C-alpha positions, -999 to +999 in steps of 0.1 A: +000-001-004+013+036-013+011+062+018+014+097+014+036+099+045+071+110+048+098+089+055+105+100+091+075+115+110+075+136+141+057+127+169+038+155+163+029+143+124+024+109+140+003+121+168-022+134+145-020+108+116-031+083+148-051+108+166-038+104+193-019+130+212+018+136+220+023+121+252+008+092+243+033+086+210+059+089+238+045+070+260+043+042+238+080+052+225+090+048+260+073+010+258+090-001+226+053+000+212+065+020+188+103+020+170+118+054+170+152+070+162+170+094+184+184+125+157+193+142+180+222+125+205+248+148+190+227+182+199+217+169+232+179+179+219+168+144+218+149+148+186+127+118+179+121+106+144+093+074+132+103+060+102+071+050+083+079+011+084+081+017+119+048+031+119+033+009+100+048-022+119+030-006+147-004-004+135+003-041+125+006-051+156-025-034+167-049-055+141-035-088+149-036-083+187-071-067+178-080-102+165-062-127+184-085-140+207-073-133+248-084-166+274-105-160+294-100-152+334-120-170+359-130-147+387-125-150+427-152-159+447-153-136+479-145-155+508-178-168+523-185-149+556-193-185+573-158-198+567-141-210+593-109-194+587-132-159+589-147-177+622-128-164+657 
């Protein structure tokens, strides 16, 4: 699929594209769910860029996780008030 996005995107551009906040994009990068390249290491400014491939991979992972059924977990019942260990 051909995209009209540039090869490298800023956090602001990714946030606008995904329709989420810039803070959420930074959190996804910090949690290593979205890959980013720090191009500001030499200047010490910490400028992050996200490649088109990283964005595509992230969107694919969202699609896969949405389509994968999650196992149901049993809820633990609260202890019965007449349970022996609660009687003194």
